[in-house]
N, C-alpha and C positions, 0 to 999 in steps of 0.2 A: 201640408197641413188633410193633400188626398188623404194617405197612409194614416192618421190619426185618424180621420174621418170612415173610410173603408168598411166597409159591409167584415173583411178578415179583421179589423181591429174592433166593433161594436163585440163581434162572437168575444173573441180574446177578451173583452172588460168585462165580461160576463161571464167568463170560466174562468178569470181569476178573482172575481166572485167568490164563484161556487166554492173553486178550492180552498179560498182562504174563510168561508163559511168551516169547511171542512173540516181546517183544524182551529180555528176560533173554539167548535165544538171540542174537537179531542184532548187541546186544552184545560177546558172547564166539564173533563169524563163527560159527556153528553156521548159522542161517538165513540168504539175503539179508536185506537192513533194510527192500528192497521190501515183502519176504512179510512183514514184521512189524509193518509199517506198514495190508497190505492187511486183513491176518486182524486189527489191533486193530481196524480201522476197522468193523467188521461183528457186534463183542463188542458188542450192543445189543439189551439183549431185548426191545424192542418189537418187535425187527426176528422176532421168532421167534411160532412157535403153541403158547402154552403148552397149548389142548387137546389138543394132536396129541401132542407131545412125553411129552405124560401116559399117551396111549394107548399110545406105544412105548415108554416106561419098561416100563408091567405086562407086558413081552413078553423086553423086552431084560435086565430084574435089577436095574438101577440109571439112572438119569436121564441119567448123560454121556454113555453110548454113540448114544441117537440123538441129543444133544444136537452131537456133534463131529460126526457126521453132517451133521443138517444145517448147522450152524457152514461146513464143508467144503464143501456146495452154494453156499452164500450167499456164502464165497471167492470160489470159482470163476465163480459169475456175474459178476463183475467180475476177476478175474486169476487166470485157471487154474494159472499157475504155481506164482503163493502158497499154492493151494490145498493143493500138495504135504506143505508143512510145517504143515499145524495140526496142532495136538496132537502134538508133535515131540519123542519120547522121554518120554512123558508114559502113566500108566495112570488106567483111570477114577477109582479110586478117590483120587489123586491132586489131580484135578480136584473131587470132591465135598467130599472132607474139608477141603481150602485153603478153599473158595468158604463151607464152614460156618464157620469159623474167620474168614472175613473177618464172616460175616452174626454170631459171636458177641462180637467187637470192638464193634460197635455197639450190639448187645445191653447189653452190659458196660456200655457209657459212659451209656445211659439209668436204665441201676439204680443206678450209682455217682451221676449227678445227682440222682434218687429218696431218695437215701438220706443226703446232704449238708443238702438240705430235711429230711428226716426226723429226720434229729441237731438241726438248727435249733431244729427242733419244740421236741423233748426236753429242748434245752437251754436254751429258756427257761421252759418247763414247771417245768424241775428248780430255775432258778432263782429263780421267781416262788413255788414253794410249797419251800420248803426248810424252813422253820418252820411250816408246816401241818401239825400235828396230826392224826395222824386212825389210826381202833386198826387193827395189823398182825394180819391175820389164819392162821393155821397150820391146815390140814386142815378149810377153811373156818370155822373155827371164833374169835372171837375171842382174841387170843392176848394183845400188847402193845403197848403204843402210841407209835407211828413218825412219821412224815412224809410227803404224796403225795409231797414234791420226792426224798425216800429211795424211792418206788416207783417214781420217773419216773427218777431216776439207775440204778435197776439195770436199768429199757427203755434208757437210754442203753449204761449200759454193756457191755451185751449187742449192740446195732446196733457202737457203734464197732468191737469183734471181728470183727465182720461185714465193715466194709468195709474192715480191715489183711486177713482170708483174702481178700476179691475181687481186692485190691491184690496181696497174694504170688501168686498164682496166676497171674496175664499174660501174665509170662513165659514162665511150662510151659503156658497153655494154648492162648495167640497165636500159634501155632507151625507154622511153615511145611511141607507134607504131600510129599513129594518122594520116588518110589522106584521108577519106571517099572514094570515089571510085576510082576520080585518082589521089591524094594526092593534094589535091585544096581546102576540107571540102568547098564544093563549095555549099554542101545543107543548112551550118548551117546558109549562110550570113556571115554576120561581125561578128558571135562572135568564130571564127573559134581556131582562137588565143586562144582566155581566157577561151574556153573550153578544147584545150591541157591543157595549164599551171593549173586549176582546177585539170584535171584527171590524169596530172602526181605528182599532192600534192597528189590527194586522195591516188595513186598508190605508195608514196614514189620513184616515180622516175627520172630520169634525164628529161628534156625537150628536145629532140632534135630540132635545127633552124628548121628541117621540116621532112615532114613522108623518110620514109627511103625504102620503098616496094624494089622497086629496086636496093638497095645499098646496099648489103650483110657483108658488111667488118665488121660490128660489129659481126655476127655472127661467119664468117672465122677465128676472132681474139680468139676467146672463146678456139675455135678449133684448133688453130697451139698454145695457149699458152698450152692450156691442154695435148696437140702433143708434147710440146718441156718438160714438168712433168715428160711427160710417159717415156721420153727417156733417161733423168736423173736415174728414175726408176729403169731401164733398165740395167743401167749403173751401178750402188752400185750391181742389182740384180746377173749379170756378173762377178763381183767382189767375191763376196761373193760365188757366184756358184763353183766358180773356187779357191777362197782358201776353201772349203771344200774338192777339190776333195781330193780320199783316201793319195796319194802318199804328200799333203802338207801340208791338216790337222791344218791349222791356223785357222778358227772361224768356228763354225758352225751357224745352223739356232738354233732356241730355239727347244729342246728335247720337244715331249710332246706321252704320249696314242693317239697308231695309226697314227702317220707323218710321212711320211716320209719314209715308211718301203717300201715293197716289194711283192709283191706278191708269187715266187715264194725262193727270199733269203733273209734270216732272218737278216741279217746280213747290213744289205743296211740300208744307211741312206740318203735318198734324201731330196734335197733341192726343196722341195715342192711350199715355197711362191717366192723361186727366180723362178720358172716355170712361176708362176702367173704372175711376172711382164716383164717375157722376151717375154711371149706372149700378151702378151700386148702390151710390145713394137715393138710387129711384125703387129699387127692386126692395133693399128690407127694411123701408118703412113698412109696406102692406105686412111683411111674414113677420112685423114685430107685433103688430095688430092681431093678427094669429096667436100668438102665445099670449097677446093679453085677452085675446077673447078664449081663447081653450081653457084658464084660469077655474073658469065654471063651470064645476062639477058636481059630478050627484054623491050625495052622501060620504060613505067611505074609500070610494074608486069609483072613479068617472068614466063613463060612455061614449066615446067618441072625442072626449077635449083633450086626454092624453094622448089617442092615437095620433089626433092631428101635429102632437109636437115632433113627432117623431123622425118625418124629413123635413119642418118645419126649419127649427132649429141648428139642424146641420149645414145648412143652404147658408143662412144667416153667421153662421163660424165662415163657411170655407168662403162667401162675396165678402167677409171682413179682411179674410186674409188675405186676397187676392186684394182689394181696394189697398193697403198697409203696404204689402208689400208694393207694387207699383207705387206712391207716394214715396215711401220710401228713397226707392233708389232713384227716380225723377228728382227728389230735392238735396238727394247724396250728390248729382250731377250736376243740378239746375245752373243754367246760363243765363248770369246777368249780366245788365246793359247798362251802367251807367250814364253811360253818355244820351246812352234814347231817353233816358228819367228825367233827366235836365231839360231834353231835347222839348221832349213832352210837356212839362214843369213850363217851360217858358211859351207855351201855344199862344195861350190868350194873352200873350202882349201883356202882363203884370195886373191881371184882373185875378185871378188866385188871392193876389197879395191885396183887395182891397180892402179886407175884414182890417187887417194891419194899420192900414193907412186909417181907417174911422176909427181905429181906439186910440189912436195916437188924438187925432181931432177931437176926438168927445172929449179929455180930459181937458180942453179947453173952451170948446164951447155945447157942451152939450149931444149924448149918447144921438137924439134924434135926431139933433141940426146935422150931425157930421156923417150917420147916417142918410140921410139925406141928398147933402151934400155929394158925397161921393156915388152914390146910385146915380148920381147926373153924369158925374164925369165919365165913371161906367159907361153908360148908354152911347154918351161923345165918343168915344175909347173903339169900339161897336163899331157904329155911323161911320167914323171917319177911318176906321183900319189904323187908326196910333196905337203905341203903348201907352197902357195908362198913364204912367209916367209924365210921361211926354203932357200928356193933358193938364194933368194935373200943377205943372210944373209950372201954365199959364194962367191958373186961373187964380187969383190975389185973395180971394177968400180963403184959399188954402194953403198961398208962401206966406203970409200974412204971420202963422204959425207955425209951418214947418221949414227948414231950411234945406238947400240941397243936398246939404249932405244928410240932415235927417229922411228928407226920400229916398236918398240909395239906400241905406243900409235899412228902411221901411223896406222899399222890393229885394233885398238876401234876404232869399227862404230859408238862408241857416238863420236868420232872427228872429224867426217866425216860427219856432214851430216846441213853444211852448218847455213843456216840463217833459216832450218825448224822451229824453236820453234817461231822464228818471225810473221811467218806466218800464224802460226796458233793464236799467240795474236791477230792478231791481226781478222781475223774470228769468233773469238770467245768473242774478243771484239762488232764485230757488231753486233752479234747474244745477245748481253743480253739485 
């Protein structure tokens, strides 16, 4: 991703647009074929001085202005006649935006590839642990029994939606930008639409209905979609890091030489990949906010808002790629400890199954009466440090309705997981 977002790649993206523009114009007899070939031959990033372009950009206001001058000089040195047709009919934002779209396509391809790896890892975790019991937690407290497979399925389900979103936005965001000075392509006479079609075909991009110089929803949509993905990666990282706590110890990031250690405490095993994802989940939302704020642009070409996108969107993409890579590797090698999950499930001595008993009693004595009865039993169990099953077995108000065998079944976590397995199956089916 660093290579895709590098200055060299940004420069090459713009040069690819200039070369394609020349070829498309030659196909429509707007410029000579020989000129198109001469222009394309000079559209190689290694022929340009990045440092000099950077300095000139600060004075010009955007990189396309000094780039077009440098490209014209490069072409003129080989073919003075062809140099007349460099950047014919286009404006700076056409080249910058379309070059960025080419980078976006490469970036989204990389993200898609890692997402497929992540989906595969989550699919395997879900299948392997669909019946592994663990405690579900609400408000950071023990709630009811679930399975680790259900937790993994929840992660997978969200990732599946992000994959759908990223596929849905491609036709919208991977769109050509070609409008000329004010979005009318007036300098091309009546050939503007034909050129737009030809150039879109050359670059294999969507042809929009009209130029989008001042309508930045496409770029904002990339940012917000990636922001949603990073939020889910952060959620997964939060869950895993909480499960890695010493007192919980239910799952761990993969072990490795020099991974997760401490400079002073030899015993530490820190959730370092989770830290990367969580840091990204903190950093990306404000950057997304910047992209949303940058949508408010003036007239046909904005001042400042467009410029604010230049560094912001690559940062969002880079942070997303880093978090995604870390969590993909973590989930592919996640250490799961089912025995510790079961031990933690039993920590409250049956209290997590209080609702199961309450519902069984409710069918006989009513929900409110059952709730009060079980609530008082829970308080006694806590006060006396006894298992809830033992307390209930000594309560005649309970035993007259529930047999010892029925109580045994009610205190088996496997018998109080509702339709969790059906939910898991639905997610796995959608992921197949």
